[in-house]
C-alpha positions as CSV (number, residue, x, y, z in Angstrom):
1,M,122.9,80.8,96.6
2,K,121.2,84.4,97.8
3,S,117.7,84.0,99.5
4,Q,114.9,85.3,97.5
5,I,113.6,88.4,98.3
6,A,109.9,88.5,97.3
7,I,107.8,91.4,96.1
8,T,105.0,90.4,98.7
9,K,104.6,88.0,101.6
10,V,101.8,87.3,103.5
11,N,103.1,86.3,107.5
12,L,100.1,85.9,109.8
13,T,101.2,86.5,113.5
14,E,99.9,83.6,116.5
15,N,97.5,86.2,117.8
16,E,95.8,86.5,114.2
17,I,95.6,83.1,113.6
18,Q,94.5,82.2,117.1
19,A,91.7,84.8,117.0
20,A,90.6,83.1,113.4
21,V,90.9,79.8,115.3
22,E,88.5,81.0,118.2
23,I,85.7,82.2,115.8
24,L,85.9,78.8,113.8
25,K,85.6,77.1,117.1
26,S,82.8,79.2,118.0
27,G,80.7,78.4,114.9
28,N,79.6,82.1,114.7
29,L,81.1,82.2,111.0
30,R,79.0,84.9,109.3
31,Q,79.1,88.7,109.6
32,G,78.2,89.1,113.4
33,K,79.7,90.9,116.5
34,K,83.5,90.6,115.7
35,T,82.7,92.2,112.1
36,E,80.8,94.9,114.2
37,E,83.9,95.2,116.5
38,F,85.8,95.6,113.6
39,E,84.1,98.5,112.0
40,Y,84.0,100.7,115.2
41,S,87.8,99.9,115.6
42,F,88.6,101.0,111.8
43,A,86.3,104.2,112.0
44,E,87.9,105.1,115.5
45,K,91.6,104.5,114.0
46,I,91.4,106.7,110.7
47,G,89.1,109.3,112.2
48,A,85.7,108.3,110.2
49,K,82.1,108.4,111.8
50,Y,81.2,105.1,109.9
51,A,82.8,102.0,108.4
52,V,81.0,99.4,106.6
53,A,82.8,96.1,106.2
54,V,82.3,94.0,103.0
55,S,83.7,90.9,101.3
56,S,86.1,92.4,98.9
57,G,87.6,95.8,97.9
58,T,85.7,95.4,94.6
59,A,82.4,95.2,96.7
60,A,83.3,98.4,98.5
61,L,83.5,100.3,95.2
62,H,80.3,98.9,93.6
63,I,78.4,99.9,96.7
64,A,80.0,103.2,97.1
65,Y,79.1,104.1,93.7
66,L,75.4,102.7,94.1
67,S,74.9,105.0,96.8
68,V,75.7,108.1,95.4
69,L,75.2,107.8,91.3
70,E,72.1,107.1,89.1
71,I,72.0,105.6,85.6
72,G,73.9,107.0,82.8
73,D,76.3,109.4,85.1
74,E,79.8,109.7,83.9
75,V,82.6,109.3,86.5
76,L,86.4,110.7,86.3
77,L,88.7,108.3,87.2
78,P,92.5,107.5,86.6
79,S,93.4,105.0,83.7
80,F,96.4,104.0,85.5
81,T,94.9,101.8,88.3
82,F,93.2,98.4,88.5
83,I,90.3,97.4,86.6
84,A,87.9,97.4,89.7
85,T,88.0,100.9,90.0
86,A,86.1,101.3,86.7
87,S,84.4,97.8,86.2
88,M,82.3,98.7,89.2
89,V,81.4,102.1,87.7
90,H,80.0,99.7,84.6
91,Y,78.2,97.4,86.9
92,S,76.5,100.5,88.6
93,N,74.9,101.3,85.0
94,C,77.4,104.4,84.7
95,N,80.2,105.3,82.3
96,P,84.0,105.6,83.5
97,I,85.9,108.4,81.9
98,F,89.3,107.9,81.6
99,C,91.8,110.7,83.0
100,D,95.7,110.9,82.6
101,A,97.7,110.4,85.2
102,D,100.6,112.7,86.9
103,R,104.0,112.3,85.5
104,E,105.9,112.2,89.0
105,T,103.1,110.9,91.3
106,F,101.1,108.6,89.4
107,T,97.8,109.8,90.8
108,I,95.3,111.2,88.5
109,D,96.0,114.4,86.5
110,I,93.8,116.8,87.7
111,E,94.2,119.4,84.9
112,D,93.3,116.5,82.5
113,A,89.9,115.8,84.7
114,K,88.9,119.0,84.2
115,K,88.7,118.8,80.5
116,R,86.8,115.8,80.6
117,I,83.6,117.2,82.6
118,T,80.4,117.2,81.0
119,E,77.1,117.9,82.1
120,K,76.6,114.0,82.7
121,T,79.8,113.9,85.2
122,K,78.2,113.4,88.5
123,A,81.6,111.9,90.5
124,I,85.3,111.5,90.5
125,A,87.0,108.4,91.7
126,P,90.6,109.5,92.6
127,V,93.0,106.4,93.4
128,H,95.7,107.0,96.1
129,L,97.9,104.7,94.0
130,F,100.7,102.4,95.8
131,G,99.6,104.4,99.2
132,N,100.8,107.7,97.5
133,A,97.7,110.2,98.3
134,C,96.2,112.3,95.4
135,D,96.3,116.1,95.9
136,V,93.2,115.9,98.2
137,E,92.9,119.7,98.1
138,K,92.6,119.9,94.6
139,I,90.3,117.1,94.2
140,E,87.8,118.7,96.6
141,E,87.8,122.0,94.6
142,L,87.2,120.4,92.0
143,A,84.4,118.5,93.3
144,N,82.9,121.4,94.9
145,N,83.5,123.8,91.8
146,H,81.2,121.1,89.8
147,N,78.8,119.6,92.3
148,L,80.7,116.1,92.3
149,R,80.7,113.5,94.7
150,I,83.8,112.1,95.3
151,I,84.5,108.0,95.6
152,W,88.1,108.0,96.9
153,D,89.8,104.4,96.2
154,A,92.1,103.6,99.4
155,A,92.6,100.2,98.4
156,Q,96.4,100.6,98.4
157,A,96.5,103.3,101.3
158,H,96.1,101.9,104.6
159,G,97.8,104.3,107.0
160,T,98.1,107.0,104.2
161,R,97.6,110.4,105.6
162,Y,97.4,114.2,104.1
163,R,97.9,117.4,105.9
164,G,98.4,115.1,108.7
165,K,94.8,113.6,108.5
166,D,94.1,110.0,107.7
167,V,92.8,109.6,104.3
168,G,90.0,107.4,105.3
169,C,88.1,110.3,106.9
170,L,87.8,112.1,103.7
171,N,84.3,112.9,102.6
172,D,81.9,111.5,100.6
173,L,83.1,107.7,100.5
174,V,86.3,105.8,100.8
175,C,86.9,102.5,99.8
176,Y,89.5,99.9,101.2
177,S,90.7,96.7,100.0
178,F,92.1,93.7,102.7
179,Y,93.4,91.4,99.8
180,P,96.4,89.4,101.2
181,S,99.1,91.7,99.3
182,K,97.8,94.6,100.9
183,N,99.4,96.4,104.0
184,M,96.5,95.0,106.2
185,I,94.8,91.9,105.2
186,T,91.8,89.8,106.2
187,G,92.1,87.4,103.3
188,E,89.6,88.8,101.1
189,G,87.6,91.6,102.3
190,G,87.1,95.4,102.2
191,M,85.6,98.5,104.0
192,V,83.7,101.5,103.1
193,T,84.1,104.6,105.3
194,T,81.9,107.9,105.5
195,N,80.9,110.6,107.7
196,N,77.5,111.0,106.3
197,P,74.6,108.8,108.1
198,K,72.2,108.4,105.4
199,L,75.2,107.1,103.1
200,N,76.1,104.6,106.3
201,E,72.6,103.4,106.3
202,K,72.3,103.0,102.3
203,L,75.7,100.9,102.4
204,R,74.5,98.8,104.8
205,L,71.4,98.2,103.0
206,L,73.2,97.4,99.6
207,R,75.6,95.1,101.7
208,S,72.7,92.4,102.6
209,H,70.3,92.2,100.4
210,G,68.5,95.3,101.2
211,Q,67.3,94.1,104.5
212,A,66.3,96.4,106.9
213,K,65.4,93.5,109.4
214,K,65.1,90.1,108.7
215,Y,63.2,89.5,105.7
216,F,62.2,92.9,105.6
217,H,63.7,94.5,102.4
218,T,63.5,98.2,101.9
219,D,65.8,98.1,98.9
220,F,67.5,95.9,96.4
221,G,71.2,94.6,97.4
222,F,73.5,92.0,97.3
223,N,75.4,89.1,99.6
224,Y,78.7,91.6,100.1
225,R,79.3,90.8,103.8
226,M,82.5,90.1,105.8
227,T,82.6,87.1,108.0
228,D,83.4,87.2,111.4
229,V,86.4,84.9,110.6
230,E,88.0,87.5,108.4
231,A,86.9,90.5,110.9
232,S,88.8,88.9,113.7
233,I,92.1,88.9,111.5
234,G,91.5,92.3,110.6
235,L,91.2,93.1,114.2
236,E,94.7,92.1,115.1
237,Q,96.0,93.3,111.9
238,L,94.9,96.7,112.8
239,K,96.7,96.5,115.9
240,R,100.1,96.0,113.7
241,L,99.2,99.0,111.1
242,D,101.4,101.6,112.7
243,P,104.6,99.6,113.1
244,M,104.2,97.7,109.5
245,T,103.7,101.0,108.0
246,E,107.0,102.4,109.7
247,I,109.1,99.4,108.5
248,R,107.8,100.2,105.1
249,R,109.1,103.8,105.6
250,R,112.1,103.0,106.8
251,N,112.7,100.5,103.9
252,T,111.8,103.3,101.4
253,E,114.2,105.6,103.1
254,I,117.2,103.2,102.3
255,L,116.1,102.8,98.7
256,N,115.5,106.1,98.2
257,Q,119.3,107.1,99.4
258,G,120.6,104.2,97.2
259,I,119.2,104.8,93.8
260,N,118.8,108.5,93.9
261,T,122.2,108.3,92.8
262,V,121.7,106.2,89.9
263,D,120.8,107.6,86.5
264,G,117.8,106.7,84.8
265,I,115.8,105.1,87.9
266,I,112.9,107.6,89.2
267,A,110.8,107.0,92.1
268,Q,107.7,108.0,92.6
269,K,107.5,111.4,94.0
270,T,105.2,111.8,97.0
271,T,102.3,114.2,97.0
272,I,102.9,117.7,98.8
273,G,101.4,117.2,102.1
274,A,101.0,113.4,101.8
275,D,102.2,110.6,104.2
276,H,102.8,107.8,101.9
277,S,102.1,104.2,103.4
278,Y,104.1,102.4,100.5
279,H,101.9,99.7,99.4
280,Q,104.3,99.3,96.3
281,Y,107.7,101.0,96.1
282,C,107.6,102.2,92.2
283,V,110.5,103.5,90.0
284,L,110.3,104.6,86.4
285,V,113.3,102.9,84.4
286,D,114.7,105.2,81.5
287,P,116.6,102.9,79.4
288,D,118.8,105.8,77.7
289,E,120.1,106.9,81.0
290,Y,120.2,103.6,83.2
291,G,121.4,101.2,80.0
292,C,118.5,98.8,79.7
293,D,114.7,98.9,80.0
294,R,112.4,98.0,82.7
295,D,112.3,94.5,81.5
296,Q,115.9,93.7,81.2
297,L,116.3,95.5,84.6
298,A,113.5,92.9,85.9
299,L,115.1,89.6,84.5
300,Y,118.8,90.8,85.9
301,L,117.1,91.1,89.5
302,K,115.3,88.0,89.1
303,N,118.5,86.2,88.6
304,E,119.9,87.7,91.5
305,N,116.7,86.2,93.3
306,I,115.1,89.4,93.7
307,L,111.4,89.3,92.8
308,T,109.9,92.5,90.9
309,G,106.7,93.6,89.6
310,V,104.9,95.8,87.1
311,H,101.9,97.7,88.1
312,Y,100.3,98.1,85.5
313,P,101.4,96.9,82.4
314,R,98.5,98.8,80.4
315,G,96.1,101.4,81.1
316,L,92.7,101.0,81.9
317,H,92.1,102.7,78.4
318,E,93.9,100.2,76.5
319,Q,92.2,97.3,77.8
320,P,90.4,95.5,75.2
321,V,87.0,95.2,77.1
322,F,86.8,99.3,77.4
323,Q,87.8,99.9,73.8
324,E,85.2,97.7,72.9
325,R,82.4,100.0,74.8
326,L,84.3,103.5,74.9
327,G,86.6,103.4,71.5
328,K,90.6,104.1,71.7
329,M,91.8,107.0,72.9
330,E,95.4,108.3,73.9
331,L,96.3,109.3,77.5
332,P,100.3,109.6,76.9
333,V,101.6,109.9,80.5
334,T,99.7,106.8,81.6
335,E,101.1,104.8,78.4
336,Y,104.7,106.0,79.3
337,L,104.1,105.0,83.2
338,T,102.8,101.5,81.9
339,R,106.2,100.8,79.6
340,H,108.5,102.2,82.4
341,I,107.2,101.3,85.9
342,L,108.9,98.8,88.0
343,A,107.9,97.5,91.5
344,L,110.7,96.7,93.8
345,P,110.4,95.0,97.0
346,I,109.3,97.0,100.0
347,H,107.0,95.0,102.3
348,H,107.3,95.0,106.0
349,N,108.9,91.5,106.1
350,L,112.0,92.7,104.7
351,Y,115.3,94.0,106.8
352,P,117.7,96.7,106.0
353,S,120.0,94.2,104.8
354,D,117.7,93.0,102.1
355,M,116.9,96.8,100.9
356,E,120.7,97.1,100.6
357,R,121.0,94.1,98.7
358,I,118.7,95.6,96.2
359,V,120.1,98.8,96.0
360,D,123.6,97.1,95.3
361,A,122.2,94.8,92.5
362,I,120.5,98.1,90.7
363,K,123.9,99.6,90.9
364,E,125.8,96.9,89.6
365,N,123.5,96.3,86.6
366,H,123.6,100.1,85.7
367,K,125.7,100.5,82.7
């Protein structure tokens, strides 16, 4: 029987395990010096002035929104993404405005976003989806023309670059997740990066009960702190980020070369000027050209012990929780993507032979 090729795999090194064990032995489990070291190292790595570690990627988005928005503000964001991008707008007492996706890059359709701007629009939250950078220049132009704040969702974009620079050094705010499925992990955990000293100060207050010093509160806030146990793993993972990303890019080259000749299998197009970090390798399955639909291909691959994923099976505008609040709307490209997209294994624990096996299976199933 063929060995299983998983869609994702957590594999901590001995150094990462030992780093966490040392913190556990010390008893200094809460946010402390190790978290500060992680923040400094992360900011230095991506070229940002400040990095603020938090308990999750969702927490990162929440305090990022709260630091720049006021009650009732509207935030432009893609419907084709994970719910946290929008739900944290809601929990900031603001309104998410869903935009369609680009058919090729799967990122936010900027022309569609322009049409949805009103006098209440105060920010845009583009998502570097699956590790593919948005069209940064066009988004920054849109933001400048309409005086919008930018909250970049880079939860899937560790190591992604645009025009040679890491996307983490962009203005105004960049939000990361270190969830176990991500390119680098801490277990749970997140990070917000910024180049603005006032936003840095605001973020630090929001993540820890608005506490400027012990028992002295100058703002309202939350317990969104990262632990030193998580930070110790993050520091070691950060050392491996570049080689892990290069393996993902190598695996991508093998898949691209193999499936480019298969009718009806269309890979996500990398944004011009971007260096994709391949959190996911996603394709669209055209049943008319390929011979079967996305779900049938996924089942065939599963029978070959190759696991796949669907990110995402419906747009946020189709989720009941938002339809109840905002009403129904149509976003045709997003709806097409949700019905045809399939994620293939790409993670850094796979070998070239695994990728060739995936390609062979897709070709063998082609009608």
